[in-house]
C-alpha positions as CSV (number, residue, x, y, z in Angstrom):
1,M,-99.6,132.8,-72.7
2,S,-98.1,132.0,-69.2
3,S,-99.9,128.8,-69.6
4,A,-98.5,128.1,-72.6
5,L,-94.7,128.9,-71.4
6,G,-95.5,126.6,-68.4
7,A,-96.2,123.6,-70.7
8,M,-93.0,124.3,-72.8
9,F,-91.2,124.3,-69.6
10,R,-92.6,121.1,-68.4
11,V,-92.1,119.4,-71.9
12,L,-88.2,120.6,-71.4
13,E,-88.4,118.7,-67.8
14,Q,-89.6,116.0,-69.2
15,G,-87.0,115.8,-72.0
16,L,-84.2,116.1,-69.7
17,V,-85.3,113.4,-67.3
18,Y,-86.1,111.2,-70.2
19,A,-82.7,111.8,-71.8
20,V,-81.2,110.0,-69.0
21,M,-82.8,106.8,-70.6
22,A,-81.9,108.0,-74.0
23,V,-78.2,107.9,-73.2
24,G,-78.5,104.6,-72.0
25,V,-80.3,103.2,-75.3
26,Y,-77.6,105.1,-77.2
27,F,-74.9,103.2,-75.1
28,T,-76.4,99.9,-76.2
29,S,-77.6,100.7,-79.6
30,R,-74.7,102.8,-80.9
31,V,-71.7,102.1,-78.9
32,L,-72.1,98.2,-78.4
33,D,-74.1,97.5,-81.5
34,F,-76.7,95.8,-79.2
35,P,-80.5,95.4,-79.9
36,D,-81.4,95.6,-76.1
37,L,-85.4,95.1,-75.2
38,T,-84.2,95.1,-71.7
39,V,-84.9,98.7,-71.2
40,D,-88.8,98.0,-70.9
41,G,-88.1,96.2,-67.9
42,S,-85.4,97.9,-66.2
43,F,-86.9,101.3,-66.7
44,P,-90.0,100.3,-64.3
45,M,-87.5,98.5,-62.4
46,G,-86.0,101.7,-61.1
47,P,-89.5,103.1,-59.8
48,A,-90.2,99.9,-58.1
49,I,-86.9,99.9,-56.0
50,A,-87.0,103.4,-55.5
51,G,-90.8,103.7,-54.6
52,R,-90.5,100.8,-52.1
53,L,-87.6,102.3,-50.4
54,L,-89.1,105.9,-50.1
55,I,-92.5,104.4,-48.8
56,G,-90.1,102.7,-46.2
57,G,-88.6,105.9,-45.2
58,V,-85.1,105.7,-46.8
59,N,-83.4,108.8,-47.6
60,P,-84.6,109.9,-50.9
61,L,-80.8,110.2,-52.4
62,I,-80.0,106.6,-51.3
63,A,-83.3,105.2,-52.7
64,T,-82.9,106.7,-56.0
65,L,-79.1,105.6,-56.0
66,C,-80.3,102.1,-55.3
67,A,-82.4,102.0,-58.8
68,P,-79.2,102.1,-61.2
69,V,-77.5,99.3,-59.1
70,A,-80.6,97.0,-59.8
71,G,-80.5,98.3,-63.5
72,F,-77.0,97.2,-63.8
73,F,-78.0,93.7,-62.7
74,A,-80.8,93.2,-65.0
75,G,-78.8,94.5,-68.0
76,A,-75.8,92.2,-66.8
77,A,-78.4,89.3,-66.9
78,T,-79.4,89.9,-70.7
79,G,-75.6,90.0,-71.5
80,A,-75.1,86.8,-69.6
81,L,-77.8,85.2,-71.4
82,N,-76.4,86.4,-74.9
83,T,-72.8,85.7,-74.0
84,K,-72.9,82.8,-71.8
85,L,-76.0,80.7,-72.7
86,R,-75.7,81.6,-76.4
87,I,-79.1,83.1,-76.6
88,S,-79.6,85.6,-79.5
89,N,-79.4,89.2,-78.5
90,L,-83.1,90.0,-79.2
91,L,-84.5,86.8,-77.3
92,A,-82.2,87.5,-74.1
93,G,-83.7,90.8,-73.9
94,I,-87.4,89.6,-74.5
95,L,-86.4,86.9,-71.5
96,T,-85.2,89.3,-69.2
97,M,-87.6,92.0,-70.0
98,T,-90.7,89.5,-69.4
99,A,-88.9,88.2,-66.3
100,L,-88.7,91.6,-64.7
101,Y,-92.2,92.4,-65.2
102,S,-92.8,89.7,-62.2
103,V,-89.5,90.6,-60.1
104,N,-90.8,94.4,-60.4
105,L,-94.6,93.3,-59.3
106,R,-92.7,91.2,-56.5
107,I,-90.7,94.3,-55.4
108,M,-93.7,96.8,-55.4
109,G,-96.2,94.5,-54.0
110,R,-98.9,95.9,-56.1
111,S,-99.3,97.5,-59.5
112,N,-99.0,101.2,-58.6
113,L,-97.3,103.2,-55.6
114,P,-98.5,106.8,-54.8
115,L,-95.4,108.9,-53.8
116,L,-96.8,112.0,-53.4
117,R,-96.8,111.8,-49.5
118,T,-93.3,110.7,-49.3
119,G,-90.4,112.6,-49.5
120,T,-88.2,112.5,-52.7
121,V,-85.2,113.9,-54.3
122,L,-87.4,117.0,-55.4
123,T,-88.6,117.7,-51.9
124,V,-84.8,117.7,-50.8
125,M,-84.1,120.2,-53.2
126,E,-87.1,122.3,-52.1
127,D,-86.0,121.9,-48.5
128,M,-82.6,123.6,-49.7
129,G,-84.8,126.5,-50.6
130,I,-85.2,126.1,-54.1
131,S,-88.5,126.9,-55.8
132,P,-90.9,124.1,-56.4
133,K,-91.2,125.4,-60.1
134,L,-87.6,125.3,-60.7
135,S,-86.4,122.1,-58.5
136,A,-87.3,119.4,-61.1
137,F,-85.8,121.3,-63.9
138,L,-82.4,122.3,-61.6
139,L,-82.2,118.6,-60.7
140,F,-82.8,117.0,-64.1
141,C,-80.1,119.6,-65.7
142,I,-77.4,118.6,-63.0
143,V,-78.1,115.0,-63.5
144,I,-78.0,114.9,-67.1
145,V,-74.7,117.1,-67.3
146,I,-72.9,114.7,-64.6
147,L,-74.0,111.8,-66.6
148,K,-72.8,113.0,-69.9
149,L,-69.5,114.0,-68.4
150,M,-69.0,110.3,-66.7
151,V,-70.1,108.6,-70.1
152,D,-68.0,110.7,-72.2
153,T,-65.1,110.5,-70.0
154,F,-65.7,106.4,-69.3
155,L,-65.6,105.8,-73.1
156,R,-62.3,107.4,-73.4
157,T,-60.6,105.4,-71.1
158,E,-58.8,102.1,-72.0
159,F,-61.8,99.9,-70.9
160,G,-64.3,102.4,-72.6
161,L,-62.2,102.2,-75.8
162,A,-62.4,98.3,-75.7
163,L,-65.8,98.5,-75.0
164,R,-66.6,100.6,-78.4
165,A,-64.1,98.0,-80.4
166,T,-66.3,95.6,-79.0
167,G,-69.2,97.1,-80.9
168,D,-67.3,98.2,-84.0
169,N,-65.6,94.8,-84.5
170,E,-65.8,92.0,-82.2
171,L,-63.5,89.7,-83.9
172,M,-60.8,92.1,-84.2
173,I,-60.9,93.0,-80.7
174,R,-61.0,89.5,-79.4
175,S,-57.8,88.7,-81.5
176,L,-56.1,91.3,-79.3
177,G,-56.9,89.2,-76.2
178,V,-59.9,91.4,-74.8
179,N,-62.7,89.3,-73.3
180,T,-65.8,90.5,-75.5
181,D,-68.2,88.6,-73.2
182,S,-67.3,90.5,-70.0
183,M,-67.4,93.5,-72.2
184,K,-71.0,93.1,-73.3
185,I,-72.3,92.0,-69.9
186,V,-70.7,95.4,-68.1
187,G,-71.8,97.4,-71.0
188,I,-75.2,96.5,-71.1
189,G,-75.7,96.6,-67.4
190,I,-74.1,100.2,-67.4
191,A,-76.9,101.2,-70.1
192,N,-79.6,99.7,-68.0
193,A,-78.3,101.1,-64.8
194,Q,-79.0,104.5,-66.6
195,V,-82.3,103.6,-67.9
196,A,-83.3,102.3,-64.3
197,L,-82.0,105.6,-63.1
198,S,-84.3,107.8,-65.3
199,G,-87.2,105.7,-64.3
200,A,-86.5,106.3,-60.5
201,L,-86.5,110.1,-61.5
202,V,-89.4,109.7,-63.5
203,A,-91.7,108.4,-60.7
204,Q,-90.6,110.8,-58.3
205,Y,-91.2,113.8,-60.9
206,Q,-94.9,112.4,-61.5
207,G,-95.5,111.2,-58.0
208,F,-96.4,107.7,-58.4
209,A,-94.7,104.4,-59.6
210,D,-96.4,102.1,-61.9
211,I,-95.9,98.6,-63.2
212,G,-96.7,99.6,-66.8
213,M,-94.4,102.6,-67.0
214,G,-91.9,100.8,-69.2
215,V,-94.2,99.7,-72.2
216,G,-92.7,101.4,-75.2
217,T,-89.6,102.9,-73.6
218,V,-87.4,101.3,-75.8
219,V,-88.9,102.9,-78.9
220,A,-88.9,106.2,-77.2
221,G,-85.3,105.9,-76.5
222,L,-84.5,104.7,-80.2
223,A,-86.6,107.5,-81.3
224,S,-84.8,110.0,-79.2
225,V,-81.4,108.6,-80.4
226,I,-82.4,108.6,-84.3
227,I,-83.9,112.2,-84.0
228,G,-80.5,113.4,-82.3
229,E,-78.9,112.2,-84.9
230,A,-80.5,113.8,-87.6
231,I,-80.3,116.9,-85.8
232,I,-76.6,116.2,-84.6
233,P,-74.5,114.1,-86.6
234,P,-72.4,111.8,-84.2
235,K,-69.0,112.5,-85.5
236,S,-67.8,111.7,-81.7
237,V,-69.0,110.5,-78.5
238,G,-69.5,113.6,-77.1
239,M,-71.6,114.6,-80.1
240,G,-73.4,111.2,-80.1
241,T,-74.5,111.5,-76.3
242,L,-75.3,115.3,-76.7
243,G,-77.4,114.1,-79.8
244,A,-79.2,111.9,-77.7
245,I,-80.0,114.5,-74.8
246,I,-81.5,117.0,-77.5
247,G,-83.1,114.3,-79.6
248,S,-85.1,113.3,-76.1
249,V,-86.2,116.9,-75.7
250,A,-87.1,117.2,-79.5
251,Y,-89.1,113.9,-79.1
252,R,-90.8,115.3,-76.1
253,L,-91.5,118.4,-78.0
254,C,-92.9,116.8,-80.9
255,V,-95.4,114.6,-78.6
256,F,-96.5,117.8,-77.3
257,L,-97.2,119.3,-80.6
258,A,-99.0,116.4,-81.4
259,L,-101.3,116.7,-78.5
260,R,-101.8,120.0,-79.3
261,L,-102.8,119.3,-82.9
262,G,-105.6,117.3,-81.7
263,F,-104.1,113.8,-81.7
264,A,-105.6,111.6,-78.8
265,P,-103.4,110.3,-76.2
266,T,-103.9,106.8,-77.8
267,D,-102.3,107.7,-80.7
268,L,-98.9,108.7,-79.3
269,K,-97.4,105.1,-80.4
270,L,-98.5,106.0,-83.8
271,V,-96.8,109.2,-83.6
272,T,-93.8,107.8,-82.4
273,A,-93.3,105.2,-85.4
274,L,-94.0,108.1,-87.9
275,L,-91.2,110.5,-86.2
276,V,-88.8,107.3,-86.2
277,I,-89.7,106.6,-89.9
278,A,-89.5,110.2,-90.9
279,A,-85.7,110.6,-89.1
280,L,-84.5,107.5,-90.9
281,S,-86.0,108.2,-94.1
282,G,-84.8,111.8,-94.2
283,K,-81.0,110.4,-93.4
284,S,-81.6,107.8,-96.1
285,I,-83.0,110.4,-98.7
286,K,-80.0,112.8,-97.7
287,S,-77.3,110.1,-98.4
288,G,-78.9,109.0,-101.4
289,I,-79.0,112.6,-103.2
290,G,-75.4,112.8,-102.0
291,A,-74.4,109.5,-103.6
292,E,-76.3,110.6,-106.6
293,G,-74.6,113.9,-106.7
294,R,-70.9,112.4,-106.3
295,K,-71.9,109.7,-109.1
296,A,-73.2,112.6,-111.4
297,S,-69.6,114.7,-110.5
298,R,-67.6,111.7,-111.5
299,H,-69.7,111.1,-114.7
300,A,-69.4,114.7,-115.8
301,G,-65.2,114.6,-114.9
302,T,-65.2,111.4,-117.1
303,E,-66.9,113.3,-120.0
304,I,-64.6,116.0,-119.6
305,S,-61.4,113.9,-119.6
306,V,-62.6,112.2,-122.7
């Protein structure tokens, strides 16, 4: 029983740390309406930057905060390719993601960096007297709460409203004198900063940084966002970010249950695809049933009036 509870606790920790990435994916996919594939490159960029600095003896907090700075520039590069060079959004993300693979390898110096013998933000928490069993959970709770408050507040500012308007109706907001190109560059940069921060925390949580950590990250992020929207309808920005966080935990729980049911680790990509299909089809079926119900009600009302 205790082992099962311990496993569920680890699932919750993983859901929270990956929720930082899910909020970043929500930022591009829902706020900016930009299908950003840079995520698969910016996610391992966080571990590459943080891991290299940690091994070099840099303070863990500073090393971790350097990751989102690098992630911002990675996202801004995608935005610049799309807005300045007029490369399509999907291709711009693919180009940046491809380039980041070499950049990350150059930063790390090799494909894998062990971090078990170096100080991390988790060891800093433990040095403060917090139990090793609770340090990761408390840290990830603090980070995700602060991040959610910052994102929600930012998107309600004048700049944030212009950013949301760029995603909703680019032509309209451009007619009001807003530089939509700059909005996209900054917005995609902010989203990938969150993704890189998540990667840096994941690497310190797992005890290693690996060049292949970003494979499938964007799919997992979209799955978290879609599942979250199925659980909590995104009627506002706050509900949208909350849905992404809850969706991340739910997604990790589904993966955990799939493994417990006997699925091989190699089947997890298939499980992810099925989860996304189920969430999307469930929403479509629900909206279709609602539309049929409204149509039937209008038809019945017409017959009565006749």
